[in-house]
C-alpha positions as CSV (number, residue, x, y, z in Angstrom):
1,M,37.9,-64.9,191.7
2,R,35.5,-64.6,194.6
3,R,34.4,-68.2,194.2
4,R,38.0,-69.4,194.4
5,A,38.6,-67.4,197.6
6,L,35.3,-68.8,199.1
7,L,36.3,-72.4,198.3
8,Q,39.8,-71.9,199.7
9,G,38.3,-70.4,202.9
10,L,35.9,-73.4,203.3
11,V,38.7,-75.9,202.9
12,A,40.8,-74.0,205.5
13,L,38.0,-74.3,208.0
14,L,37.8,-78.0,207.8
15,P,38.4,-79.4,211.3
16,A,40.9,-82.1,210.7
17,A,43.2,-83.2,207.9
18,A,41.4,-86.6,207.8
19,G,38.0,-84.9,207.5
20,A,39.4,-82.6,204.7
21,S,40.9,-85.6,202.9
22,S,37.6,-87.6,202.9
23,L,35.6,-84.6,201.9
24,L,37.9,-83.8,199.0
25,A,38.0,-87.4,197.9
26,S,34.2,-87.6,197.8
27,S,33.9,-84.3,195.9
28,R,36.0,-85.9,193.1
29,Q,33.2,-88.3,192.2
30,A,32.5,-87.6,188.6
31,F,29.2,-86.0,187.9
32,A,28.0,-84.5,184.7
33,L,24.8,-83.2,183.2
34,G,23.1,-86.5,182.7
35,G,24.1,-88.3,185.8
36,T,27.0,-90.0,187.5
37,L,29.8,-91.0,185.1
38,P,31.4,-94.4,185.2
39,S,34.8,-94.4,186.9
40,L,38.0,-94.2,184.9
41,N,40.4,-97.2,184.9
42,Q,37.5,-99.5,185.7
43,S,35.4,-101.8,183.5
44,A,33.2,-99.8,181.2
45,P,29.5,-100.4,181.6
46,D,28.3,-103.2,179.4
47,F,25.8,-102.5,176.7
48,D,23.7,-104.5,174.2
49,L,21.8,-102.3,171.7
50,A,20.3,-102.7,168.2
51,G,21.0,-100.2,165.5
52,I,22.5,-99.9,162.1
53,A,25.9,-100.5,160.7
54,P,27.3,-100.0,157.2
55,A,27.4,-102.9,154.8
56,A,30.0,-103.6,152.2
57,G,27.9,-101.8,149.5
58,G,27.5,-98.7,151.7
59,E,23.9,-99.3,152.7
60,A,22.9,-99.5,156.3
61,V,21.9,-102.8,157.7
62,S,20.4,-103.8,161.0
63,T,22.8,-104.9,163.7
64,R,23.1,-105.6,167.4
65,L,26.3,-104.8,169.2
66,N,27.6,-105.1,172.7
67,L,30.8,-104.3,174.5
68,A,32.3,-107.8,174.0
69,D,32.1,-107.3,170.2
70,F,34.9,-104.8,170.6
71,Q,37.3,-107.0,172.7
72,G,40.8,-106.6,171.4
73,K,40.0,-103.1,169.9
74,W,39.8,-99.6,171.3
75,L,36.3,-98.2,171.3
76,V,35.2,-94.6,170.9
77,L,31.6,-94.7,172.3
78,Y,30.0,-91.4,171.8
79,F,26.5,-90.3,172.9
80,Y,24.6,-87.6,171.1
81,P,21.1,-86.0,171.3
82,R,19.6,-86.4,167.9
83,D,20.2,-87.3,164.3
84,F,20.1,-84.4,161.8
85,T,20.6,-81.6,164.3
86,G,23.4,-79.1,163.8
87,G,25.9,-80.1,166.5
88,C,25.2,-83.8,166.1
89,T,25.8,-83.6,162.3
90,I,29.1,-81.7,162.8
91,E,30.3,-84.2,165.4
92,A,29.4,-87.2,163.2
93,R,31.1,-85.6,160.2
94,G,34.2,-85.2,162.3
95,F,34.3,-88.9,163.3
96,Q,33.7,-89.8,159.7
97,K,36.5,-87.6,158.5
98,D,38.9,-89.2,160.9
99,L,37.5,-92.8,160.7
100,A,40.5,-94.1,158.7
101,S,42.9,-92.8,161.3
102,F,40.8,-94.4,164.1
103,R,40.8,-97.7,162.2
104,A,44.6,-97.5,161.7
105,A,44.9,-97.1,165.4
106,N,42.8,-100.3,166.0
107,A,39.8,-98.3,167.2
108,A,36.1,-98.5,166.3
109,V,33.8,-95.6,166.5
110,V,30.1,-96.1,167.6
111,G,27.4,-93.5,168.1
112,V,24.5,-93.8,170.5
113,S,21.3,-91.8,170.7
114,A,17.6,-92.3,171.4
115,D,16.7,-92.2,167.7
116,D,15.3,-95.3,166.1
117,A,17.2,-97.5,163.5
118,E,15.2,-95.9,160.6
119,S,16.4,-92.4,161.6
120,H,20.0,-93.7,162.0
121,A,19.8,-95.3,158.6
122,D,18.6,-92.1,157.0
123,F,21.3,-90.1,158.9
124,C,24.1,-92.4,157.8
125,S,22.9,-92.3,154.2
126,S,22.6,-88.5,154.2
127,E,26.0,-87.9,155.8
128,G,27.9,-90.9,154.3
129,L,28.7,-92.3,157.7
130,A,30.5,-95.6,157.7
131,F,30.4,-96.5,161.4
132,P,27.5,-98.0,163.5
133,L,24.8,-95.9,165.2
134,L,22.9,-97.6,168.0
135,S,19.4,-96.9,169.3
136,D,18.9,-96.4,173.0
137,P,15.2,-95.1,173.1
138,A,14.7,-95.7,176.8
139,G,18.1,-94.3,177.8
140,T,19.2,-97.5,179.6
141,V,22.7,-97.5,178.3
142,S,22.9,-93.7,178.3
143,R,22.0,-93.8,182.0
144,A,24.7,-96.3,182.7
145,Y,27.2,-93.9,181.2
146,G,25.8,-90.8,183.0
147,S,24.6,-89.4,179.7
148,W,20.8,-89.3,179.9
149,I,18.3,-86.5,180.4
150,A,15.0,-87.8,179.1
151,P,14.2,-87.9,176.3
152,F,17.8,-87.5,175.0
153,S,21.3,-88.8,175.3
154,Q,23.8,-86.1,176.3
155,R,26.8,-85.2,174.2
156,H,29.4,-87.3,176.1
157,T,32.3,-89.5,174.7
158,F,34.0,-92.5,176.3
159,L,37.3,-94.1,175.2
160,I,37.5,-97.8,176.1
161,D,40.6,-99.9,175.8
162,P,40.9,-103.3,174.2
163,S,40.3,-105.0,177.6
164,G,37.0,-103.1,178.2
165,I,38.5,-100.6,180.6
166,L,37.3,-97.0,180.5
167,R,40.4,-94.8,179.8
168,S,39.0,-91.3,179.0
169,T,35.8,-89.3,179.3
170,W,34.6,-86.1,177.6
171,V,31.4,-84.3,178.8
172,A,29.7,-81.2,177.4
173,V,31.5,-81.9,174.1
174,R,32.0,-79.2,171.6
175,P,31.2,-80.9,168.3
176,S,33.7,-79.1,166.1
177,G,37.1,-80.6,166.4
178,H,36.0,-83.2,169.0
179,S,37.0,-86.2,166.8
180,A,40.6,-84.9,166.5
181,E,40.7,-84.4,170.3
182,V,39.7,-88.0,170.9
183,L,42.2,-89.3,168.3
184,T,45.0,-87.4,170.0
185,S,44.1,-88.8,173.4
186,L,43.9,-92.3,171.9
187,R,47.4,-92.0,170.4
188,E,48.8,-90.7,173.7
189,L,47.2,-93.6,175.6
190,Q,48.5,-96.1,173.1
191,Y,52.0,-94.6,173.3
192,S,52.1,-94.7,177.1
193,T,51.0,-98.3,177.4
């Protein structure tokens, strides 16, 4: 409660409405642990990463994907710290459980971490994942999405529309139930457009 009172007092002390307006507007810039987030309702940062994707037989095969590959589809682009860790496994299992619902809603799910393709292939095989996992070992794409604290990607998720526009962002994601949360938001966005 004291923090709220202090903030209200500081805003009341601002010298002019114009000054207050510009200060409040600049404080709305989206920051998260991991850097500055891309702006909503703007073009999503482009990416071009190698990784693995499921093949028809279920085995993982090498792939290279970029944002343009998803033109005409919704894209759930989620960043996570490491394959085989507790939270990352829970989150991946959630997306796998809901994958048919995402596909029915014309949405692809793609995971990104600093792990290499071999680790991703083992993770997909171990967890039965049927969506691509991309490798960002230097954090180049993770940085563009405000999701990098070396040497790991941070647990952030981005929902990108079929035209490549960023529509929703989640930071400091709680792995349990996150997939359902993203699916609900996707359906609401699709319904409103």
